Structure formats: C-alpha cells, structure tokens
N, C-alpha and C positions, 0 to 999 in steps of 0.2 A: 572919786576919792580912791586914792591908792592906799592899800593896807601895808602896815609895817612888815618888814621881812621876818620878824620874830613871831608874828601872829599867824597861826595856822587856822583857817576857817573851815569848819566841818559842818555842812548843812545836810546831813543825812536824816531823812524823816523816819523816825522810829516811834510808833505809837506807844503810849504809856502802857506798861504791862504790870499786872500785879506781881510784885517781886516776892512777896512773902504770903504764905497761907494764913488766913485769919484764924484758923483753928490751932495749928501746931507750930506756926512760924517757919515751916519748911519752905524750900525753894520751889517756886512755880515755874513750870516748863510749858511752852506752847506745844500743844499736840495737834491741833487742826486749825486751818484757816479756811473760811468759806465766804465767798462773795456771790454765790449763784442766786441768792434771793434778792440781790440788790443792796443788801446791808453787809457791812464789813464785820463779820462775826468771828471771834477767835475763842478756842477752847484751851484752857490752861489746866494742868494737873500737878498736884503737889507730889514731890518726890518721896515724902515721908508717909503721909496718911492716905495718898491716892485720891484725895477729894478733887473734884473737877469744878471749874468755874468758867462760865461762858460770859464773855465781855462783848458788848455791842459798841463798835466805834462809829456808828452812824451809817450814812449812805455811802456806798462804794464809789470810788472815783469813776469807774467805767459807766456806772448808772447815771451820774451827774452829767458826764459828757454826752451820753446818749440822749438824755432828756433835753439838753441844751440844743443839740443838733436837730431834734424833732420839733422843737419850738420854732426854729428858724424857718422850717419848711412850710 
C-alpha cells in the first residue's frame, strides 16, 4: 500500500511519561533511565515541588532479546 504524499508517517517509539505532577500539576522531567536490572525504569522529577516518581515500563528490550537467544541454545 502506498501512502498519500500529504501524509507524513512518524513511528517514533516514545513511552508514555507522566506529563503532570499529581500533587501540584507541575511539569515532570525525566532525570534518570536505568535498564541494568533488566527492567526499563525511569525516574521523573517535578519542576515545581521537586517530587520524584519512578515508572516501570516492564522488561527491557535487551533482556527480552537475550532471553530469546538463550532459549534457542
């Protein structure tokens, strides 16, 4: 299927982030991203009240690929 010329397709994977702080409705900014444990964990901090929120996005992609490769052996 050919897409129309006026349609611009953007398939950039961006996990959902908490955009607003539940306490003061300030903007949340990503401070840290960690995948060392095998889970995709991200830490967000509010720009107003400095409250932090840790969000778990599940198993990291590298961990899934590694597990799949080990299952084949």
